[in-house]
DRENDO-1510 file (C-alpha; in Angstrom, 1 decimal, always signed):
<recs>
REC; n; res; u; v; w
REC; 1; MET; +10.6; +52.5; +67.9 .
REC; 2; ASN; +13.8; +52.4; +65.9 .
REC; 3; PRO; +15.1; +55.8; +66.2 .
REC; 4; ILE; +17.8; +54.8; +63.4 .
REC; 5; LEU; +13.8; +53.2; +61.5 .
REC; 6; LEU; +12.4; +56.3; +61.4 .
REC; 7; ILE; +15.2; +57.8; +59.9 .
REC; 8; GLU; +15.8; +56.0; +57.2 .
REC; 9; GLY; +12.6; +55.0; +56.5 .
REC; 10; VAL; +11.9; +59.7; +56.6 .
REC; 11; ILE; +15.3; +59.4; +53.9 .
REC; 12; VAL; +13.3; +56.7; +51.6 .
REC; 13; LEU; +10.7; +59.0; +51.8 .
REC; 14; LEU; +12.4; +62.1; +50.6 .
REC; 15; LEU; +14.4; +59.9; +48.1 .
REC; 16; GLY; +11.0; +58.9; +46.5 .
REC; 17; GLY; +9.3; +62.2; +46.6 .
REC; 18; VAL; +12.6; +64.3; +44.9 .
REC; 19; LEU; +13.0; +61.3; +42.6 .
REC; 20; GLY; +9.3; +61.4; +41.6 .
REC; 21; TYR; +9.2; +64.9; +41.0 .
REC; 22; VAL; +12.4; +64.9; +39.4 .
REC; 23; ILE; +10.8; +62.2; +37.0 .
REC; 24; ARG; +7.1; +64.1; +35.9 .
REC; 25; HIS; +9.1; +67.1; +35.9 .
REC; 26; TYR; +11.0; +64.8; +32.7 .
REC; 27; VAL; +8.6; +63.8; +31.3 .
REC; 28; ALA; +6.0; +67.1; +31.1 .
REC; 29; VAL; +8.9; +68.4; +29.5 .
REC; 30; SER; +9.1; +65.7; +27.1 .
REC; 31; ARG; +5.8; +65.9; +26.5 .
REC; 32; ARG; +5.9; +69.6; +26.1 .
REC; 33; GLY; +8.8; +69.0; +23.8 .
REC; 34; SER; +7.2; +66.2; +22.2 .
REC; 35; ILE; +3.1; +68.4; +21.1 .
REC; 36; GLU; +5.7; +71.8; +19.9 .
REC; 37; ALA; +7.7; +69.4; +17.8 .
REC; 38; ASP; +4.4; +68.1; +15.9 .
REC; 39; ILE; +3.2; +71.9; +16.1 .
REC; 40; GLU; +6.0; +72.6; +13.8 .
REC; 41; GLU; +5.8; +69.8; +11.9 .
REC; 42; LYS; +2.4; +70.6; +11.2 .
REC; 43; LEU; +3.3; +73.8; +10.4 .
REC; 44; LEU; +5.5; +73.4; +8.2 .
REC; 45; GLU; +3.4; +71.2; +6.2 .
REC; 46; ALA; +0.2; +73.8; +6.7 .
REC; 47; ARG; +2.7; +76.5; +5.0 .
REC; 48; ARG; +3.9; +74.4; +2.2 .
REC; 49; LYS; +0.5; +73.4; +0.9 .
REC; 50; ALA; -0.8; +77.4; +1.1 .
REC; 51; THR; +2.5; +77.6; -0.6 .
REC; 52; ALA; +1.6; +75.3; -3.3 .
REC; 53; ILE; -2.2; +76.4; -3.8 .
REC; 54; GLU; -1.4; +79.8; -3.8 .
REC; 55; GLU; +1.4; +79.1; -7.3 .
REC; 56; GLU; -1.4; +76.8; -8.3 .
REC; 57; ALA; -3.8; +79.8; -7.8 .
REC; 58; LEU; -0.9; +81.9; -9.6 .
REC; 59; THR; -1.3; +80.1; -12.4 .
REC; 60; LYS; -4.3; +79.6; -13.5 .
REC; 61; ALA; -5.4; +83.0; -13.2 .
REC; 62; ARG; -2.4; +83.1; -15.2 .
REC; 63; GLU; -4.3; +80.6; -17.6 .
REC; 64; THR; -7.4; +82.2; -16.8 .
REC; 65; ARG; -6.4; +85.8; -18.2 .
REC; 66; GLU; -4.9; +84.9; -21.1 .
REC; 67; GLU; -8.6; +82.5; -22.4 .
REC; 68; VAL; -10.9; +85.4; -21.1 .
REC; 69; LYS; -8.0; +87.6; -24.1 .
REC; 70; LYS; -8.7; +84.7; -26.4 .
REC; 71; ILE; -12.2; +85.6; -26.1 .
REC; 72; GLU; -11.7; +89.0; -25.9 .
REC; 73; ASP; -9.2; +89.2; -29.2 .
REC; 74; ARG; -12.3; +86.8; -31.1 .
REC; 75; ILE; -15.3; +88.5; -29.5 .
REC; 76; SER; -13.4; +91.5; -31.4 .
REC; 77; LYS; -13.4; +90.6; -34.5 .
REC; 78; GLN; -16.1; +88.8; -34.7 .
REC; 79; GLU; -17.4; +92.5; -34.0 .
REC; 80; SER; -15.5; +93.8; -36.1 .
REC; 81; ARG; -16.9; +90.9; -38.8 .
REC; 82; LEU; -20.3; +92.3; -38.3 .
REC; 83; ASP; -20.0; +95.4; -38.7 .
REC; 84; GLU; -18.5; +95.3; -42.2 .
REC; 85; LYS; -20.9; +92.7; -42.7 .
REC; 86; GLU; -23.0; +95.9; -41.9 .
REC; 87; GLN; -22.0; +98.3; -43.6 .
REC; 88; GLU; -21.6; +96.1; -46.7 .
REC; 89; ILE; -25.3; +94.6; -46.3 .
REC; 90; GLY; -26.3; +98.7; -45.6 .
REC; 91; ARG; -24.7; +99.1; -49.3 .
REC; 92; ARG; -26.7; +96.5; -50.1 .
REC; 93; GLU; -29.5; +97.2; -49.5 .
REC; 94; LYS; -29.3; +101.3; -50.2 .
REC; 95; ASP; -28.2; +99.9; -54.0 .
REC; 96; VAL; -31.4; +97.8; -54.8 .
REC; 97; ARG; -33.3; +100.5; -53.5 .
REC; 98; GLU; -32.1; +102.0; -55.9 .
REC; 99; GLU; -33.0; +99.6; -58.7 .
REC; 100; LEU; -36.3; +99.0; -57.2 .
REC; 101; GLU; -37.0; +102.6; -57.8 .
REC; 102; ALA; -35.4; +102.7; -61.5 .
REC; 103; LEU; -37.2; +99.6; -62.5 .
REC; 104; ARG; -40.4; +101.0; -61.4 .
REC; 105; ASP; -40.2; +104.7; -63.7 .
REC; 106; LYS; -38.9; +102.6; -66.4 .
REC; 107; GLU; -42.5; +99.8; -65.7 .
REC; 108; LYS; -44.9; +103.2; -65.6 .
REC; 109; SER; -42.7; +104.1; -69.2 .
REC; 110; LEU; -43.5; +101.2; -70.4 .
REC; 111; ILE; -46.9; +101.0; -68.9 .
REC; 112; ALA; -47.4; +105.1; -70.8 .
REC; 113; LYS; -45.5; +103.0; -73.8 .
REC; 114; LYS; -48.2; +100.3; -74.5 .
REC; 115; GLU; -50.9; +102.5; -73.7 .
REC; 116; GLU; -49.8; +105.4; -76.6 .
REC; 117; LEU; -48.8; +102.3; -78.8 .
REC; 118; GLU; -52.5; +100.7; -78.5 .
REC; 119; HIS; -53.8; +103.7; -79.2 .
REC; 120; LYS; -51.7; +104.8; -82.1 .
REC; 121; GLU; -52.5; +101.1; -83.5 .
REC; 122; HIS; -56.6; +101.4; -82.9 .
REC; 123; THR; -56.3; +105.1; -84.7 .
REC; 124; LEU; -54.6; +103.2; -87.2 .
REC; 125; SER; -56.0; +100.8; -87.7 .
REC; 126; LYS; -59.5; +102.9; -87.9 .
REC; 127; GLU; -58.1; +105.6; -90.2 .
REC; 128; MET; -57.5; +102.2; -92.4 .
REC; 129; GLU; -60.7; +101.2; -92.2 .
REC; 130; ARG; -61.8; +104.8; -93.7 .
REC; 131; ILE; -59.3; +104.9; -96.2 .
REC; 132; ALA; -60.7; +101.0; -97.6 .
REC; 133; GLY; -64.2; +101.6; -97.0 .
REC; 134; VAL; -64.6; +98.4; -95.2 .
REC; 135; SER; -64.2; +96.7; -91.7 .
REC; 136; ARG; -61.8; +94.4; -90.0 .
REC; 137; GLU; -63.9; +91.4; -90.8 .
REC; 138; GLU; -65.2; +92.3; -93.8 .
REC; 139; ALA; -60.9; +92.5; -95.3 .
REC; 140; TYR; -60.4; +89.4; -93.5 .
REC; 141; ASN; -62.8; +87.4; -94.9 .
REC; 142; ALA; -61.9; +89.0; -98.5 .
REC; 143; VAL; -58.3; +87.5; -98.2 .
REC; 144; LEU; -59.1; +84.8; -97.4 .
REC; 145; GLN; -61.5; +84.0; -99.9 .
REC; 146; LYS; -59.1; +85.1; -102.9 .
REC; 147; VAL; -56.6; +82.5; -100.7 .
REC; 148; LEU; -58.9; +79.8; -101.2 .
REC; 149; HIS; -59.9; +80.3; -104.4 .
REC; 150; GLU; -56.2; +81.4; -104.9 .
REC; 151; LYS; -54.2; +78.3; -103.3 .
REC; 152; GLU; -57.2; +75.5; -104.0 .
REC; 153; ASP; -55.7; +73.2; -106.2 .
REC; 154; ASP; -52.4; +73.3; -103.0 .
REC; 155; ILE; -55.1; +72.6; -100.5 .
REC; 156; GLN; -56.9; +69.7; -101.9 .
REC; 157; LEU; -53.0; +68.1; -102.9 .
REC; 158; ARG; -52.7; +68.6; -99.7 .
REC; 159; LEU; -56.6; +66.6; -98.6 .
REC; 160; LEU; -54.8; +64.4; -101.1 .
REC; 161; LYS; -51.9; +63.7; -99.3 .
REC; 162; LEU; -53.3; +63.4; -95.5 .
REC; 163; SER; -55.3; +60.8; -96.8 .
REC; 164; ARG; -52.7; +59.1; -98.3 .
REC; 165; ASP; -50.7; +58.7; -95.1 .
REC; 166; GLY; -54.6; +57.8; -93.2 .
REC; 167; GLU; -54.8; +55.2; -95.1 .
REC; 168; VAL; -51.0; +53.8; -94.5 .
REC; 169; ARG; -51.5; +54.5; -90.7 .
REC; 170; LEU; -54.4; +52.3; -90.2 .
REC; 171; GLU; -53.0; +49.8; -93.1 .
REC; 172; GLU; -50.1; +49.5; -89.8 .
REC; 173; LYS; -52.8; +49.8; -87.5 .
REC; 174; ALA; -54.6; +46.3; -89.0 .
REC; 175; LYS; -50.9; +44.2; -88.7 .
REC; 176; ASP; -50.4; +45.7; -85.5 .
REC; 177; ILE; -53.6; +43.7; -84.7 .
REC; 178; LEU; -53.3; +40.4; -86.8 .
REC; 179; VAL; -49.8; +40.2; -85.6 .
REC; 180; ASN; -50.2; +41.0; -81.4 .
REC; 181; SER; -53.9; +38.2; -82.6 .
REC; 182; VAL; -51.3; +35.9; -83.9 .
REC; 183; TYR; -48.9; +35.8; -81.3 .
REC; 184; ARG; -51.7; +35.3; -78.3 .
REC; 185; LEU; -53.2; +32.0; -80.9 .
REC; 186; ALA; -49.1; +30.9; -81.0 .
REC; 187; ASN; -48.2; +31.7; -76.4 .
REC; 188; THR; -51.0; +29.9; -75.4 .
REC; 189; GLU; -49.6; +29.7; -72.2 .
REC; 190; VAL; -49.4; +33.3; -71.2 .
REC; 191; ALA; -53.1; +32.4; -70.1 .
REC; 192; SER; -52.5; +30.8; -67.6 .
REC; 193; PHE; -50.6; +34.0; -65.9 .
REC; 194; THR; -53.1; +35.8; -66.4 .
REC; 195; SER; -56.8; +34.4; -66.4 .
REC; 196; SER; -59.1; +31.1; -64.6 .
REC; 197; THR; -60.9; +28.9; -65.2 .
REC; 198; VAL; -64.6; +28.2; -63.1 .
REC; 199; VAL; -66.5; +25.1; -64.4 .
REC; 200; ILE; -70.7; +25.7; -64.5 .
REC; 201; ASP; -72.7; +23.4; -66.5 .
REC; 202; ASP; -75.5; +25.1; -65.5 .
REC; 203; GLU; -76.5; +27.8; -67.3 .
REC; 204; GLU; -79.4; +29.5; -64.7 .
REC; 205; ILE; -76.7; +29.7; -62.3 .
REC; 206; LYS; -74.4; +32.0; -65.0 .
REC; 207; GLY; -77.2; +34.3; -65.1 .
REC; 208; LYS; -77.6; +34.0; -60.8 .
REC; 209; ILE; -74.1; +34.8; -61.6 .
REC; 210; ILE; -74.5; +38.0; -64.3 .
REC; 211; GLY; -77.5; +39.4; -61.5 .
REC; 212; LYS; -81.0; +41.4; -63.0 .
REC; 213; GLU; -79.0; +44.4; -65.7 .
REC; 214; GLY; -75.7; +42.9; -65.2 .
REC; 215; ARG; -75.7; +44.0; -60.9 .
REC; 216; ASN; -74.3; +40.6; -59.2 .
REC; 217; ILE; -71.3; +40.4; -62.2 .
REC; 218; LYS; -70.5; +44.1; -61.6 .
REC; 219; THR; -70.7; +43.4; -58.0 .
REC; 220; PHE; -68.0; +40.8; -58.0 .
REC; 221; GLU; -65.5; +42.9; -59.8 .
REC; 222; ARG; -66.0; +45.7; -58.7 .
REC; 223; VAL; -65.1; +43.9; -54.9 .
REC; 224; ALA; -62.7; +41.2; -56.3 .
REC; 225; GLY; -61.0; +43.3; -58.6 .
REC; 226; VAL; -61.1; +41.1; -61.7 .
REC; 227; GLU; -62.8; +40.6; -64.8 .
REC; 228; LEU; -64.9; +37.6; -65.5 .
REC; 229; LEU; -65.9; +36.7; -68.7 .
REC; 230; VAL; -69.1; +34.9; -69.3 .
REC; 231; ASP; -69.0; +34.2; -73.0 .
REC; 232; GLU; -66.0; +33.2; -73.2 .
REC; 233; ASN; -66.0; +29.3; -72.3 .
REC; 234; PRO; -69.3; +26.9; -72.7 .
REC; 235; LYS; -68.6; +25.3; -70.2 .
REC; 236; GLY; -67.7; +28.3; -67.5 .
REC; 237; ILE; -66.8; +31.5; -66.7 .
REC; 238; VAL; -63.4; +32.9; -67.0 .
REC; 239; VAL; -61.6; +34.9; -64.1 .
REC; 240; SER; -59.2; +37.3; -66.0 .
REC; 241; CYS; -56.4; +39.1; -63.3 .
REC; 242; PHE; -53.3; +39.9; -63.6 .
REC; 243; ASP; -52.7; +39.6; -60.3 .
REC; 244; PRO; -52.1; +36.0; -58.8 .
REC; 245; VAL; -54.0; +36.2; -55.6 .
REC; 246; ARG; -56.9; +38.9; -56.4 .
REC; 247; ARG; -57.6; +35.9; -58.9 .
REC; 248; ALA; -57.3; +33.0; -56.6 .
REC; 249; ILE; -59.4; +35.2; -54.2 .
REC; 250; ALA; -61.9; +34.9; -56.7 .
REC; 251; VAL; -61.7; +31.8; -58.2 .
REC; 252; ASN; -62.2; +30.7; -54.3 .
REC; 253; ALA; -65.1; +32.6; -54.0 .
REC; 254; LEU; -67.5; +32.3; -56.9 .
REC; 255; GLU; -67.0; +28.8; -56.4 .
REC; 256; MET; -68.0; +29.1; -52.8 .
REC; 257; LEU; -71.1; +31.5; -54.7 .
REC; 258; ILE; -71.7; +28.5; -57.0 .
REC; 259; LYS; -72.1; +25.9; -54.0 .
REC; 260; ASP; -73.9; +28.1; -51.6 .
REC; 261; GLY; -76.8; +29.1; -54.6 .
REC; 262; ARG; -77.7; +32.2; -52.8 .
REC; 263; ILE; -75.9; +35.0; -54.8 .
REC; 264; GLN; -76.6; +38.8; -54.8 .
REC; 265; PRO; -74.4; +41.5; -53.7 .
REC; 266; ALA; -74.2; +40.6; -49.8 .
REC; 267; LYS; -73.4; +37.6; -49.9 .
REC; 268; ILE; -70.5; +38.1; -52.8 .
REC; 269; GLU; -68.9; +40.9; -49.7 .
REC; 270; GLU; -69.6; +38.1; -47.2 .
REC; 271; PHE; -67.5; +35.2; -49.6 .
REC; 272; VAL; -64.8; +37.3; -51.1 .
REC; 273; GLU; -64.0; +37.8; -47.7 .
REC; 274; LYS; -64.1; +34.4; -46.9 .
REC; 275; ALA; -61.6; +34.1; -49.2 .
REC; 276; LYS; -58.8; +36.5; -48.3 .
REC; 277; LYS; -58.4; +34.4; -45.4 .
REC; 278; ASP; -58.8; +30.9; -46.9 .
REC; 279; ILE; -56.0; +31.8; -49.5 .
REC; 280; GLY; -54.4; +33.5; -46.5 .
REC; 281; VAL; -54.8; +29.9; -45.5 .
REC; 282; PHE; -53.0; +27.9; -47.9 .
REC; 283; MET; -50.3; +30.9; -48.7 .
REC; 284; ARG; -48.5; +29.1; -45.4 .
REC; 285; LYS; -48.5; +26.1; -46.0 .
REC; 286; LYS; -47.4; +26.4; -49.4 .
REC; 287; GLY; -44.8; +28.5; -47.8 .
REC; 288; GLU; -45.0; +25.3; -45.7 .
REC; 289; GLU; -44.2; +22.4; -47.9 .
REC; 290; ALA; -41.2; +24.5; -49.6 .
REC; 291; VAL; -39.6; +24.8; -45.7 .
REC; 292; LEU; -40.5; +21.4; -45.4 .
REC; 293; GLU; -39.5; +20.3; -48.7 .
REC; 294; CYS; -35.9; +22.4; -48.0 .
REC; 295; GLY; -35.3; +20.7; -45.3 .
REC; 296; LEU; -34.8; +24.2; -43.8 .
REC; 297; VAL; -36.9; +24.3; -39.9 .
REC; 298; SER; -35.2; +26.5; -38.1 .
REC; 299; ILE; -36.2; +29.4; -40.8 .
REC; 300; PRO; -38.6; +32.3; -38.2 .
REC; 301; ASP; -42.2; +31.3; -38.2 .
REC; 302; GLN; -43.0; +34.9; -39.2 .
REC; 303; LEU; -41.2; +34.8; -42.8 .
REC; 304; ILE; -43.4; +31.2; -43.7 .
REC; 305; PRO; -46.6; +33.1; -45.1 .
REC; 306; LEU; -44.4; +35.4; -47.1 .
REC; 307; VAL; -42.2; +32.3; -49.0 .
REC; 308; GLY; -46.6; +30.8; -49.1 .
REC; 309; ARG; -47.1; +33.9; -51.0 .
REC; 310; LEU; -44.3; +34.1; -54.1 .
REC; 311; TYR; -46.4; +30.8; -55.0 .
REC; 312; PHE; -48.8; +33.8; -56.4 .
REC; 313; ARG; -45.7; +35.5; -57.9 .
REC; 314; THR; -44.2; +35.8; -60.7 .
REC; 315; SER; -41.4; +36.1; -62.7 .
REC; 316; TYR; -40.9; +36.8; -66.6 .
REC; 317; GLY; -43.5; +33.9; -66.6 .
REC; 318; GLN; -41.9; +31.9; -64.1 .
REC; 319; ASN; -43.6; +31.0; -60.6 .
REC; 320; VAL; -41.5; +33.0; -58.1 .
REC; 321; LEU; -42.4; +29.8; -54.9 .
REC; 322; THR; -41.0; +26.6; -57.6 .
REC; 323; HIS; -38.1; +28.8; -59.0 .
REC; 324; SER; -37.0; +29.1; -55.4 .
REC; 325; VAL; -37.2; +25.8; -54.6 .
REC; 326; GLU; -35.4; +24.5; -57.7 .
REC; 327; MET; -32.3; +26.9; -56.9 .
REC; 328; ALA; -32.2; +26.2; -53.5 .
REC; 329; HIS; -32.0; +22.8; -54.9 .
REC; 330; ILE; -29.3; +23.3; -56.5 .
REC; 331; ALA; -27.3; +25.6; -54.3 .
REC; 332; GLY; -27.1; +22.8; -51.7 .
REC; 333; MET; -25.8; +20.8; -54.2 .
REC; 334; LEU; -23.2; +23.7; -55.3 .
REC; 335; ALA; -22.5; +23.8; -51.6 .
REC; 336; SER; -21.8; +20.5; -51.1 .
REC; 337; GLU; -19.5; +19.6; -53.9 .
REC; 338; LEU; -17.0; +23.0; -53.0 .
REC; 339; GLY; -17.3; +22.7; -48.8 .
REC; 340; ALA; -19.0; +25.3; -48.3 .
REC; 341; ASP; -22.2; +25.3; -45.6 .
REC; 342; VAL; -24.8; +24.4; -47.4 .
REC; 343; HIS; -28.4; +25.9; -44.8 .
REC; 344; VAL; -26.9; +29.3; -45.7 .
REC; 345; ALA; -26.2; +28.5; -49.8 .
REC; 346; LYS; -30.1; +26.7; -49.6 .
REC; 347; ALA; -31.8; +29.4; -47.2 .
REC; 348; GLY; -29.9; +31.8; -49.0 .
REC; 349; SER; -31.0; +30.8; -52.1 .
REC; 350; LEU; -35.2; +30.1; -51.1 .
REC; 351; LEU; -35.3; +34.0; -49.2 .
REC; 352; HIS; -33.3; +35.7; -52.7 .
REC; 353; ASP; -36.4; +36.9; -53.6 .
REC; 354; ILE; -38.4; +36.8; -50.5 .
REC; 355; GLY; -39.3; +41.1; -51.4 .
REC; 356; LYS; -41.2; +40.5; -53.8 .
REC; 357; ALA; -43.9; +38.6; -52.2 .
REC; 358; VAL; -44.6; +42.7; -50.6 .
REC; 359; ASP; -42.4; +45.3; -53.7 .
REC; 360; HIS; -46.0; +46.6; -54.2 .
REC; 361; GLU; -47.0; +47.9; -50.7 .
REC; 362; ILE; -42.7; +49.0; -50.2 .
REC; 363; GLN; -40.7; +51.5; -52.4 .
REC; 364; GLY; -37.3; +50.4; -53.0 .
REC; 365; THR; -35.8; +47.2; -54.6 .
REC; 366; HIS; -37.0; +43.5; -53.9 .
REC; 367; VAL; -33.2; +42.6; -53.1 .
REC; 368; GLU; -33.3; +46.1; -50.8 .
REC; 369; ILE; -36.9; +44.8; -49.0 .
REC; 370; GLY; -35.4; +41.3; -48.6 .
REC; 371; ARG; -32.6; +42.5; -46.6 .
REC; 372; LYS; -35.2; +45.2; -44.4 .
REC; 373; ILE; -37.9; +41.7; -43.8 .
REC; 374; LEU; -34.5; +39.4; -43.4 .
REC; 375; MET; -32.9; +41.6; -40.7 .
REC; 376; LYS; -36.4; +42.5; -38.7 .
REC; 377; TYR; -37.5; +38.8; -38.1 .
REC; 378; GLY; -33.3; +38.1; -37.0 .
REC; 379; VAL; -32.2; +36.0; -39.2 .
REC; 380; ASP; -28.4; +34.9; -39.8 .
REC; 381; GLU; -26.5; +37.0; -40.8 .
REC; 382; ARG; -24.6; +34.9; -43.2 .
REC; 383; ILE; -27.8; +34.1; -44.9 .
REC; 384; ILE; -28.5; +37.9; -45.8 .
REC; 385; LEU; -25.1; +37.9; -46.9 .
REC; 386; ALA; -26.1; +34.7; -49.1 .
REC; 387; MET; -29.1; +35.9; -50.4 .
REC; 388; GLN; -28.4; +40.0; -50.7 .
REC; 389; ALA; -25.3; +39.3; -53.4 .
REC; 390; HIS; -27.5; +38.1; -56.8 .
REC; 391; HIS; -28.3; +40.8; -58.5 .
REC; 392; GLU; -25.0; +42.5; -57.8 .
REC; 393; GLU; -26.5; +45.2; -55.8 .
REC; 394; TYR; -23.8; +44.0; -52.9 .
REC; 395; PRO; -20.3; +42.6; -53.0 .
REC; 396; TYR; -20.6; +39.1; -53.0 .
REC; 397; GLU; -18.8; +38.7; -49.8 .
REC; 398; THR; -19.2; +34.5; -49.1 .
REC; 399; VAL; -18.8; +31.8; -50.9 .
REC; 400; GLU; -22.4; +30.7; -50.1 .
REC; 401; SER; -23.3; +34.5; -52.1 .
REC; 402; VAL; -22.3; +33.5; -55.2 .
REC; 403; ILE; -23.5; +30.1; -54.9 .
REC; 404; VAL; -26.8; +31.9; -55.1 .
REC; 405; GLN; -26.3; +34.1; -57.4 .
REC; 406; VAL; -25.1; +30.9; -59.5 .
REC; 407; ALA; -27.9; +29.2; -59.0 .
REC; 408; ASP; -30.3; +31.9; -59.8 .
REC; 409; ALA; -28.2; +31.7; -62.8 .
REC; 410; VAL; -28.5; +27.8; -63.7 .
REC; 411; SER; -32.9; +28.4; -62.7 .
REC; 412; GLY; -33.5; +31.7; -64.5 .
REC; 413; GLY; -31.1; +30.9; -67.6 .
REC; 414; ARG; -32.3; +27.1; -68.5 .
REC; 415; PRO; -34.6; +27.3; -71.9 .
REC; 416; GLY; -38.0; +27.5; -71.3 .
REC; 417; ALA; -38.0; +29.2; -67.7 .
REC; 418; ARG; -38.2; +32.5; -68.5 .
REC; 419; ARG; -40.7; +34.8; -70.8 .
REC; 420; ASP; -40.3; +37.7; -71.0 .
REC; 421; THR; -43.1; +38.9; -72.5 .
REC; 422; VAL; -45.5; +38.2; -69.5 .
REC; 423; GLU; -43.2; +40.5; -66.8 .
REC; 424; ARG; -43.4; +43.2; -69.4 .
REC; 425; TYR; -47.0; +43.1; -69.5 .
REC; 426; ILE; -47.8; +42.9; -66.0 .
REC; 427; ASN; -45.6; +45.0; -65.2 .
REC; 428; ARG; -47.1; +47.7; -67.6 .
REC; 429; LEU; -51.4; +46.8; -65.2 .
REC; 430; GLN; -49.0; +47.5; -61.7 .
REC; 431; ASP; -47.4; +50.9; -63.5 .
REC; 432; LEU; -51.1; +52.0; -64.0 .
REC; 433; GLU; -52.1; +51.0; -60.5 .
REC; 434; ALA; -50.0; +52.3; -59.0 .
REC; 435; LEU; -50.2; +55.9; -60.8 .
REC; 436; ALA; -53.6; +56.1; -59.7 .
REC; 437; LEU; -53.2; +55.1; -56.3 .
REC; 438; SER; -51.1; +58.0; -56.4 .
REC; 439; PHE; -53.7; +60.8; -55.9 .
REC; 440; MET; -55.7; +61.6; -53.3 .
REC; 441; GLY; -58.4; +60.3; -52.1 .
REC; 442; ILE; -58.2; +56.7; -54.3 .
REC; 443; GLU; -59.5; +53.3; -51.4 .
REC; 444; LYS; -58.2; +51.3; -54.4 .
REC; 445; VAL; -57.6; +50.8; -58.6 .
REC; 446; TYR; -57.5; +47.9; -60.7 .
REC; 447; ALA; -56.8; +47.0; -63.9 .
REC; 448; LEU; -58.2; +45.3; -66.1 .
REC; 449; GLN; -58.7; +44.3; -69.8 .
REC; 450; ALA; -55.4; +43.5; -71.2 .
REC; 451; GLY; -54.9; +47.2; -69.1 .
REC; 452; ARG; -57.4; +48.7; -71.6 .
REC; 453; GLU; -59.5; +49.8; -68.8 .
REC; 454; VAL; -58.2; +51.6; -65.5 .
REC; 455; ARG; -61.4; +51.3; -62.4 .
REC; 456; VAL; -60.6; +53.9; -60.0 .
REC; 457; PHE; -62.5; +53.4; -56.7 .
REC; 458; VAL; -62.8; +56.8; -54.5 .
REC; 459; THR; -63.7; +57.7; -50.8 .
REC; 460; PRO; -67.1; +59.6; -50.8 .
REC; 461; ALA; -66.1; +61.9; -47.9 .
REC; 462; ILE; -62.9; +63.0; -49.3 .
REC; 463; VAL; -63.6; +63.5; -52.8 .
REC; 464; SER; -67.6; +65.0; -54.4 .
REC; 465; ASP; -69.1; +64.5; -57.9 .
REC; 466; LEU; -67.3; +66.9; -59.5 .
REC; 467; GLN; -64.5; +66.9; -58.2 .
REC; 468; ALA; -64.5; +62.5; -59.7 .
REC; 469; GLN; -64.7; +63.6; -62.7 .
REC; 470; GLU; -61.9; +66.0; -62.5 .
REC; 471; LEU; -59.7; +63.2; -61.3 .
REC; 472; ALA; -60.3; +61.2; -64.2 .
REC; 473; ARG; -59.3; +63.9; -66.4 .
REC; 474; ASN; -56.0; +64.3; -64.4 .
REC; 475; ILE; -55.5; +59.9; -64.0 .
REC; 476; ALA; -56.1; +60.3; -67.8 .
REC; 477; LEU; -53.3; +63.2; -68.5 .
REC; 478; ARG; -50.2; +61.3; -65.6 .
REC; 479; ILE; -50.7; +58.3; -68.1 .
REC; 480; GLU; -50.3; +60.2; -70.8 .
REC; 481; GLN; -47.7; +61.6; -69.5 .
REC; 482; GLU; -45.4; +58.9; -68.1 .
REC; 483; LEU; -46.4; +55.5; -69.2 .
REC; 484; ARG; -46.4; +53.8; -72.5 .
REC; 485; TYR; -49.2; +52.1; -74.4 .
REC; 486; PRO; -50.9; +50.9; -77.5 .
REC; 487; GLY; -54.3; +52.0; -78.3 .
REC; 488; GLU; -56.5; +53.6; -75.9 .
REC; 489; ILE; -57.2; +53.7; -71.6 .
REC; 490; LYS; -60.5; +54.5; -70.3 .
REC; 491; ILE; -60.2; +55.8; -66.9 .
REC; 492; ASN; -63.2; +54.7; -65.2 .
REC; 493; VAL; -63.8; +56.5; -61.4 .
REC; 494; ILE; -66.8; +55.2; -59.4 .
REC; 495; ARG; -67.8; +57.1; -56.4 .
REC; 496; GLU; -70.0; +54.5; -54.4 .
REC; 497; SER; -72.6; +55.8; -50.5 .
REC; 498; ARG; -73.3; +53.9; -48.6 .
REC; 499; SER; -75.6; +54.5; -44.4 .
REC; 500; ILE; -75.5; +51.3; -42.6 .
REC; 501; GLU; -77.4; +51.6; -38.9 .
REC; 502; PHE; -78.1; +48.6; -37.4 .
REC; 503; ALA; -81.9; +48.3; -35.2 .
REC; 504; ARG; -81.3; +46.7; -32.1 .
</recs>
């Protein structure tokens, strides 16, 4: 082997080792410097964060101390006010206690004085009787006889005056009766709003309807809430009732009874219930006809029976459903001419009196009731705005609302459309029924004979026989105090008990 090459190899190895050591040492020193720098930077960052946290904590502590001080000041003031109030209450309590004691002393003093006066009065009365030689009753009778003797002429004149005044009042009453008779004769169209006639050719059927001792006719009137006039028409029976729905149910039930022939209380109740269902179907049919006639097929299905129910309502003698349909046509023409929404105007007109279908069952004006009904069934807001202003309870917010009000005025204001006296008559009867229904334990109430009789049916489990008599008197007193009416009204409270069992 060549020594030179060997030496060169050793030298290269030594140089490589020295170079590697130097490089490793440099890398280690560089890395240590970098780590120390990172550590120093993190320490600085931590110190900055600690300083920020400390400053924030100090700030919050100062704020908390200030808030606590405010709360303490407020509590201190409240405690001071409470102490003052307690002291004031203590003073007032003391004053009240002293006044109460003074009043008690005065009461005792007054009682003692009253007893003393009563004793003196009794003593004086006895002394006067002893001096006069007559008793108190004898003296009273003697004075009365003397007054009667001395004032006999005056008493006779007063009696004569009372007699003349009585004659005047009787004459005025007779004139009122004549005027009412002439009025009823001159306004025969009113009968079409308060009575209906069921044609009966066979007198035997009439007898069956009356029943033994009037049992059947009484049952019918009680169940249907109408009055049957058998002798008014020789060819039929007149069904009289101010409520068109009850009258229609009664007529329908009576026709079914006549057709069936088995007229007795159980059948009467059965056919009256069936007639109620039939009238419900009839009202829905009338509602569908009105909606189709006006071309308003988008009206919710739940509203159609209520629209049909208006067929049995009148306003100042005018049929409400006919009036509403007429309004819808007028409003449609007006809206078309003015460039307004025809559908909204017609729908607002048809539904403007929808509240009258249930206004006897719900408190509030028919406008407010109608708004709630339309909102409940999701009717278009524009239609509600159009119908709610027809009595100016709400402002006119759209052109259609003005059109509905104009259509209402045109339909109701035409000659012969309305009769105010019929509306007042029906309202008076409705007020009678509503007043009687306001008492506890009442099942149903019917106003009959043009409001001269009110039949009240009570719940036997709630009202006893003795309470029924007292109830009749209380209803009569309420009517005298709250309602105005001619003549007198008979209050007939009926309490009927039934026991029903089934054999199986």
